[in-house]
C-alpha positions in Angstrom: 0.0 0.0 0.0 1.4 3.4 -1.0 1.6 6.4 1.4 -1.4 8.1 -0.2 -3.4 4.9 0.1 -2.5 4.6 3.7 -3.4 8.3 4.3 -6.8 7.8 2.6 -7.5 4.7 4.6 -6.7 6.5 7.9 -8.8 9.5 6.8 -11.9 7.5 6.0 -11.7 5.8 9.4 -11.3 9.2 11.0 -14.4 10.5 9.2 -16.4 7.4 10.3 -15.3 7.7 13.9 -15.9 11.4 14.1 -19.6 11.0 13.4 -19.9 9.4 16.8 -19.3 12.7 18.5 -22.0 15.3 19.3 -19.9 17.9 17.4 -19.6 16.0 14.1 -22.8 14.0 14.2 -24.7 17.1 12.8 -21.7 18.9 11.3 -20.9 16.1 8.8 -24.5 15.3 8.1 -25.0 15.2 4.3 -21.2 14.8 3.6 -19.8 11.6 2.0 -19.3 8.7 4.3 -16.2 7.6 2.4 -13.8 9.5 0.2 -12.2 8.3 -3.0 -9.3 10.6 -2.8 -7.8 13.0 -0.2 -8.5 16.1 -2.3 -12.2 15.6 -1.6 -11.5 16.6 2.0 -11.4 20.3 1.1 -15.2 20.1 0.4 -15.8 19.3 4.1 -16.5 22.2 6.6 -13.8 23.7 8.7 -13.7 23.4 12.5 -13.1 26.4 14.7 -11.9 26.6 18.3 -15.2 28.1 19.4 -16.9 24.9 18.4 -14.7 22.9 20.8 -15.5 25.3 23.6 -19.2 25.1 22.8 -19.1 21.3 23.1 -17.2 21.4 26.5 -16.7 18.9 28.1 -17.8 15.7 26.4 -19.3 16.9 23.1 -16.1 16.1 21.2 -15.8 12.5 22.4 -16.2 9.9 19.7 -15.8 6.9 21.9 -17.4 5.8 25.2 -15.8 7.6 28.2 -14.9 4.2 29.6 -12.4 3.8 26.8 -10.6 7.0 27.6 -7.6 6.7 29.9 -6.2 10.3 29.8 -7.0 13.9 29.0 -5.2 17.2 28.6 -6.2 20.8 27.9 -4.5 23.6 26.1 -2.2 26.1 27.9 -4.6 29.0 27.0 -5.6 31.4 29.8 -8.8 32.8 28.4 -12.3 31.3 28.3 -13.0 27.7 29.2 -10.1 25.2 29.0 -10.1 23.9 25.4 -10.6 20.2 25.6 -9.2 19.5 22.2 -9.4 16.6 19.9 -6.2 15.3 21.4 -7.2 16.1 24.9 -8.9 12.8 25.2 -6.9 9.6 24.7 -7.7 5.9 24.5 -4.8 3.6 25.2 -4.4 3.1 21.4 -4.3 6.8 20.8 -1.5 7.3 23.3 0.5 4.4 21.7 0.0 5.7 18.2 0.8 9.3 19.1 4.0 8.2 21.0 5.3 6.2 18.1 4.6 9.0 15.6 6.1 11.8 17.7 9.1 9.6 18.6 10.1 10.1 14.9 10.7 13.8 15.6 12.8 13.2 18.7 15.0 10.7 16.9 15.5 13.3 14.2 16.7 15.7 16.8 19.3 13.1 17.8 17.6 11.6 20.8 18.5 7.9 21.5 18.2 5.5 24.4 21.3 7.2 25.9 19.8 10.7 25.9 18.8 12.8 28.9 16.1 15.3 28.3 14.9 18.0 30.7 11.5 19.7 30.2 11.3 23.2 31.6 7.6 23.5 31.0 4.6 22.6 33.0 3.4 19.1 33.5 -0.2 18.2 34.3 -3.1 19.4 32.2 -0.8 20.9 29.6 -0.3 18.4 26.7 3.1 19.4 25.4 5.3 17.9 28.2 3.5 14.7 29.0 2.9 13.6 25.4 6.4 14.4 24.3 7.7 12.6 27.4 5.9 9.4 26.3 7.5 9.8 22.8 11.0 10.0 24.3 10.3 7.1 26.5 9.2 5.2 23.4 12.8 5.6 22.2 14.2 4.7 25.6 15.5 8.1 26.5 15.7 9.4 30.1 13.4 12.3 31.0 13.9 14.9 33.8 10.4 16.3 34.3 11.7 19.5 35.9 8.5 21.4 35.0 8.2 24.9 36.5 11.1 25.4 38.9 13.4 28.3 39.7 16.4 28.9 37.4 18.6 27.7 40.2 16.9 24.3 40.4 16.8 23.9 36.6 20.6 24.4 36.4 21.2 22.1 39.4 19.2 19.3 37.7 21.1 19.8 34.5 24.3 19.4 36.4 23.2 16.5 38.6 21.8 14.4 35.8 24.2 15.5 33.1 21.3 16.6 30.9 22.2 16.8 27.2 18.9 18.2 25.8 16.7 20.9 27.2 13.1 21.9 26.2 11.6 25.3 26.9 10.1 28.4 25.4 12.5 30.8 23.6 11.8 33.5 26.2 12.8 31.1 29.0 16.2 30.4 27.3 17.0 34.1 27.6 15.8 34.1 31.2 17.9 31.1 32.0 21.0 32.5 30.4 20.7 35.8 32.3 20.7 33.7 35.5 23.8 31.8 34.4 25.7 35.0 33.7 24.6 36.6 37.0 25.7 33.6 39.0 28.9 33.1 37.0 28.1 29.5 36.2 30.7 28.2 33.6 28.8 26.8 30.6 31.4 24.1 30.2 30.1 22.5 33.4 26.8 21.7 31.6 26.6 18.7 29.3 24.2 20.3 26.8 24.2 19.3 23.1 20.9 20.6 21.9 17.8 22.5 22.8 14.2 22.4 21.6 12.5 25.8 21.6 8.8 25.7 21.3 5.5 27.2 22.6 6.2 30.7 21.2 6.8 32.1 17.7 10.4 33.2 17.3 12.6 34.4 14.5 15.8 32.9 13.1 17.7 35.8 14.7 16.4 34.8 18.1 17.3 31.2 17.5 20.9 32.2 16.5 21.3 34.3 19.7 20.2 31.4 21.9 22.6 29.1 20.1 25.4 31.5 20.5 24.7 32.0 24.2 24.4 28.3 25.1 26.7 27.0 22.4 24.2 24.4 21.3 21.9 23.8 18.3 18.3 24.8 18.7 15.5 23.0 16.9 11.9 24.0 16.3 9.0 21.7 17.2 5.4 22.5 16.4 2.2 21.1 17.9 -1.0 22.2 19.5 -3.3 20.6 22.1 -6.3 20.6 19.7 -4.4 18.2 17.4 -1.4 16.8 19.2 1.9 18.0 20.5 5.1 17.7 18.3 3.4 16.9 15.0 6.0 18.9 12.9 9.8 19.0 13.5 13.0 20.3 12.0 15.7 18.0 10.6 19.4 18.8 10.6 19.0 21.0 7.5 16.3 23.2 9.2 14.6 24.0 5.9 11.1 24.0 7.4 9.3 21.5 9.7 8.5 18.0 8.5 4.9 17.1 9.2 4.0 13.7 10.5 1.7 13.4 7.5 0.6 9.8 8.2 -0.6 11.0 11.5 -2.1 14.4 10.6 -3.0 16.0 7.2 -2.1 19.7 6.7 -3.8 22.2 4.4 -3.2 26.0 4.0 -6.2 28.2 3.5 -7.0 31.9 3.0 -8.0 33.0 6.5 -10.6 35.4 5.2 -12.6 33.2 2.8 -11.5 29.7 3.8 -10.3 28.8 0.2 -7.5 26.3 -0.2 -4.2 27.9 -1.2 -1.6 26.1 -3.4 1.7 25.0 -1.9 4.2 27.9 -1.6 1.5 30.4 -0.6 1.3 31.8 3.0 -1.9 31.2 4.8 -3.6 29.6 7.8 -2.7 26.1 8.7 -5.6 23.6 8.9 -5.1 20.1 10.3 -7.0 16.8 10.2 -6.0 13.9 12.5 -5.5 10.5 11.0 -4.9 8.2 14.0 -7.1 9.7 16.8 -10.1 7.8 18.0 -11.1 9.4 21.2 -11.7 12.9 19.8 -10.7 13.3 16.1 -10.5 16.7 14.5 -11.6 17.5 11.0 -10.1 20.5 9.2 -9.2 22.3 12.4 -8.3 26.0 12.0 -5.1 26.4 14.0 -4.9 30.2 13.6 -1.2 29.8 12.8 0.2 31.4 9.6 2.7 29.4 7.6 3.4 27.9 4.1 3.2 24.3 2.9 6.2 22.9 1.1 6.0 19.8 -1.2 9.5 19.9 -2.6 11.9 17.2 -1.2 14.1 18.2 1.7 17.9 17.7 1.4 17.6 15.2 4.2 15.8 12.8 1.9 12.6 12.5 4.0 9.5 12.4 1.9 7.1 14.1 4.2 5.5 17.5 3.4 6.9 20.5 5.3 5.6 23.7 6.7 7.7 26.9 7.2 8.4 28.0 10.7 5.4 30.0 12.0 5.2 33.6 11.1 2.4 34.8 13.4 -1.1 34.0 14.4 -4.2 35.2 12.6 -5.4 37.1 15.8 -2.0 38.5 16.8 -2.0 41.8 14.9 -2.6 44.9 16.9 -4.4 47.9 15.3 -3.5 51.2 17.0 -5.0 54.4 15.5 -5.3 52.6 12.2 -1.7 51.4 12.2 -1.1 47.6 12.0 1.5 46.3 14.5 3.0 42.8 14.5 3.8 42.3 18.3 6.5 39.7 17.5 8.3 42.0 15.2 7.9 44.9 17.7 9.4 42.8 20.5 12.3 41.7 18.4 13.0 45.3 17.3 13.0 46.5 20.9 15.5 43.8 22.0 17.7 44.7 19.1 17.9 48.4 19.6 18.2 48.0 23.4 21.6 46.3 22.7 21.5 44.1 25.8 20.5 47.0 28.0 17.2 45.3 29.0 16.2 41.8 30.1 14.4 39.7 27.5 10.9 40.0 29.0 8.7 42.7 27.6 5.1 43.6 27.9 3.0 45.6 25.4 -0.1 47.1 27.1 -2.9 48.1 24.7 -6.4 49.3 25.1 -9.4 49.3 22.8 -9.6 53.1 22.7 -6.4 55.0 21.9 -7.9 58.4 21.2 -6.6 59.9 24.4 -4.2 57.2 25.5 -0.7 56.2 24.6 0.1 52.5 24.2 2.6 51.3 26.8 5.8 49.3 26.6 7.1 47.8 29.9 10.7 46.7 30.0 13.2 45.9 32.8 16.5 47.8 32.6 19.7 46.0 33.5 20.9 49.4 34.8 17.8 50.9 36.5 19.3 54.4 36.3 19.7 54.2 32.5 16.6 56.4 31.7 18.2 57.6 28.5 17.7 54.1 27.1 14.0 54.4 27.7 13.9 57.7 25.8 16.0 56.2 23.0 13.6 53.2 22.7 10.6 55.5 22.6 12.2 57.6 19.8 13.2 54.6 17.7 9.7 53.1 18.1 8.2 56.4 16.9 10.5 56.4 13.9 9.5 52.8 13.0 5.8 52.8 13.7 4.8 56.5 13.7 3.2 55.9 17.1 4.3 57.3 20.5 4.6 54.6 23.2 5.1 55.2 26.9 8.2 53.2 27.6 8.5 52.4 31.3 11.0 50.5 33.4 9.5 48.0 35.8 11.1 45.6 38.3 12.2 42.3 36.8 9.9 40.5 39.2 6.9 42.2 37.5 7.1 39.6 34.7 5.4 36.6 36.2 6.0 33.4 34.2 2.9 31.3 33.5 2.6 27.5 33.8 4.8 27.0 30.7 7.4 29.5 31.7 5.9 32.0 29.3 5.5 35.8 29.7 2.4 37.0 27.9 3.9 40.1 26.3 0.6 41.5 24.8 -1.9 42.6 27.5 -5.2 44.1 26.7 -6.6 46.4 29.4 -9.8 48.3 29.7 -9.8 52.1 29.3 -9.7 53.9 32.6 
């Protein structure tokens, strides 16, 4: 059986199973029970995150609850916890997911001799637990550090001779600042590689982290609504290989939902192929990327996606001016020239007629007010907007359950 034949077989089984859920029982009514080719999938309706929330907590289940042995939620902080299509797992789901995602970790260089430390939350968050299972599938040793102080994270790396660390890009900066402040020699660590995930970041940020830690950084993409770690970088880092016998990717125009040809930037849409408990059909991820069909230099025959550019709902509009917060944050860090810590917060309000948007930073030299003025001027030159740039204590930036700092904060008008 060819790869496309296997994909089609998995897809038809998914479409059959999905109809057992409250969500898809009516949603797929009138659509074909079986497809003759994968291209027919584009005629099926898209699924939005709101639909998952509207069917909380059991409306996405496609199997009896007695068959479910585990559940996870997304790391989102607004609205109800999103019990996604990979939040519910049967034993078979966990086994299939672990075997699939293990491919990514083997590509990173993980073997049965590797020691991997996760610096992200365990528990309801899906990213750590499900990747842990995948590494254990290979036989690797996992240090489930979770959310600990930088001191404890470093101590565990030393004690267990950890060679691979996993965290958000922002936390890598935070950890390195601690290493410098405490004069910890990097050569004491046994690190070979790092996986940076959970946040959108640029190639420049990746290069900076690599130079700081003297390791290679790989990108790894997943989301709770589908599964963690479903796309990964190989040694050539020319996009992320999709586990396309586990999940089918499409790229659509976010405005009209139309399919875009490979090579065009648009919103990533995913359909699971090996998920029984809560399958997802054409799920709108909200992530902007590009689908690549050309063969990778590594020789793998899977399709690839470009590293994420942004999310569909990330753009900020201030007085009619469109702002990409990721680009803005990177610009601030660049012009600050190591004069501020990596955590930044942009505070915006719905009505800016009589209000300046705020940028909160933490100066390494608290008396360096001239740097605040300089940042404000350069921001005005770049965006044509006047921001109030304010220094705050470093402790102001509270890290969430995944060691993330939410750098865009919407606040009500006073």
